[in-house]
C-alpha positions as CSV (number, residue, x, y, z in Angstrom):
1,M,52.4,135.0,60.9
2,K,54.0,131.6,61.4
3,K,57.4,133.2,61.6
4,F,56.1,135.5,64.4
5,Q,54.6,132.6,66.3
6,F,57.9,130.6,66.0
7,L,60.0,133.6,67.1
8,F,57.6,134.2,70.0
9,A,57.9,130.5,71.1
10,L,61.7,130.6,70.7
11,V,62.0,133.7,72.9
12,F,59.6,132.2,75.4
13,V,61.6,129.0,75.7
14,V,64.9,130.9,76.0
15,F,63.6,133.2,78.8
16,M,61.9,130.3,80.7
17,S,65.1,128.2,80.6
18,C,67.1,131.0,82.3
19,D,66.7,130.7,86.0
20,S,68.5,133.4,88.0
21,S,67.6,131.9,91.4
22,D,70.1,130.0,93.5
23,D,67.8,127.0,93.8
24,C,69.9,123.9,93.9
25,S,67.0,121.4,94.1
26,D,67.8,120.2,90.5
27,F,71.3,119.1,91.6
28,A,72.0,115.8,93.2
29,C,75.8,115.8,93.8
30,N,77.7,114.8,96.8
31,S,81.2,113.4,96.9
32,G,80.6,111.5,100.2
33,P,83.3,111.3,102.8
34,A,87.0,111.5,102.2
35,G,88.3,107.9,102.3
36,F,91.7,106.5,103.1
37,I,92.9,102.9,102.8
38,I,95.8,101.8,105.0
39,E,97.7,98.5,104.9
40,L,99.9,97.4,107.8
41,V,103.0,95.6,106.3
42,D,106.1,94.0,107.7
43,S,109.0,96.5,107.3
44,E,111.4,93.8,106.2
45,T,109.3,91.6,103.9
46,G,106.4,93.9,102.8
47,E,103.9,91.2,103.8
48,N,100.5,92.2,105.1
49,L,100.7,91.7,108.9
50,F,97.1,90.4,109.1
51,T,97.3,88.1,106.1
52,N,100.5,86.5,107.4
53,G,99.0,85.9,110.9
54,T,101.2,88.4,112.9
55,F,98.1,90.3,113.9
56,E,94.4,89.3,114.2
57,E,91.5,91.6,113.3
58,D,90.2,91.6,116.9
59,Q,93.6,93.1,118.1
60,L,93.0,96.2,116.0
61,N,91.4,99.3,117.5
62,L,91.3,103.0,116.5
63,V,90.8,105.5,119.3
64,K,89.7,109.0,118.4
65,T,92.1,111.4,120.0
66,S,90.8,114.7,118.6
67,E,88.1,116.6,120.5
68,D,86.3,117.8,117.3
69,G,85.4,115.9,114.2
70,E,83.8,112.6,113.6
71,G,84.9,109.7,111.4
72,S,84.4,106.1,110.9
73,W,86.7,103.2,110.4
74,S,86.4,99.6,109.3
75,F,88.6,96.6,108.7
76,I,88.3,95.1,105.2
77,S,89.1,91.4,105.1
78,E,88.4,89.8,101.8
79,D,90.3,87.3,99.6
80,D,93.4,87.5,101.8
81,V,93.4,91.3,101.5
82,N,93.3,92.9,104.9
83,L,93.1,96.7,105.0
84,L,92.0,99.5,107.3
85,S,89.5,102.0,105.9
86,I,89.0,105.5,107.4
87,A,86.2,107.8,106.2
88,T,85.4,111.3,107.3
89,F,83.6,114.5,106.3
90,E,85.7,116.6,108.6
91,G,89.0,116.7,110.6
92,V,89.7,113.7,112.9
93,T,92.7,112.2,114.6
94,Y,93.1,108.5,115.5
95,S,95.5,106.5,117.6
96,V,95.8,103.2,115.8
97,Q,96.4,100.4,118.3
98,I,97.2,96.8,118.3
99,S,96.4,94.9,121.5
100,G,96.0,98.3,123.3
101,E,99.4,99.6,122.3
102,E,99.6,102.6,119.9
103,V,101.5,101.7,116.7
104,F,100.9,105.0,114.8
105,Q,98.6,108.0,114.5
106,V,96.4,109.1,111.7
107,A,95.4,112.8,111.3
108,V,92.9,114.1,108.7
109,D,92.3,117.8,108.2
110,A,89.2,118.0,106.1
111,E,86.0,120.1,105.7
112,G,82.7,120.0,103.9
113,V,82.4,122.5,101.1
114,T,79.5,123.5,99.0
115,E,80.3,125.1,95.7
116,D,78.1,125.5,92.6
117,C,75.3,123.6,94.4
118,C,77.5,120.5,95.0
119,F,78.8,119.3,98.3
120,Y,82.3,117.7,98.5
121,T,84.8,116.9,101.2
122,Q,88.0,118.9,100.8
123,V,91.1,117.3,102.3
124,N,93.5,119.9,103.4
125,D,96.0,117.5,105.0
126,F,96.4,113.8,105.7
127,E,99.3,112.5,107.9
128,I,100.4,109.3,109.4
129,T,103.0,109.7,112.2
130,G,104.9,107.2,114.3
131,A,105.8,104.8,111.6
132,D,107.4,104.7,108.1
133,V,104.8,105.0,105.4
134,E,104.6,105.1,101.6
135,Q,101.7,105.5,99.3
136,D,101.3,103.1,96.4
137,A,101.2,105.3,93.2
138,T,98.7,102.9,91.5
139,T,96.3,101.9,94.2
140,Y,96.8,105.0,96.5
141,V,96.9,102.6,99.5
142,Y,99.1,103.9,102.3
143,K,101.5,101.1,103.4
144,V,102.5,101.5,107.0
145,K,105.7,99.6,107.7
146,L,105.9,98.1,111.2
């Protein structure tokens, strides 16, 4: 009799743990926005143009030039590290300007995707035009040479 009760309990637990619904309420996963870090450097010396005093933070502005899409940007200035950060869940294009003059453009082609109950931002393309650029293989920071 005890074997029957154990077998019944085991079958009950197995069937109760199988959930054929598409309920994603038990999942809490979200990749957040796609993020890109950009450093503006001197094309000759490789020095950061904000750290060496060539540019000041208040001279920097990003103007959204795409009709669709939203993104955000910020300037990170900490411990003599001065970087531009761009974050977006979707496609967006910016004109990066110093003192009102465009120095390069940044275009992100991205989209939000939900798969297996998890949302993530899929980046289809990222492009910097109007300046020489290289990506650091270790930090993934894009170094824009001006």
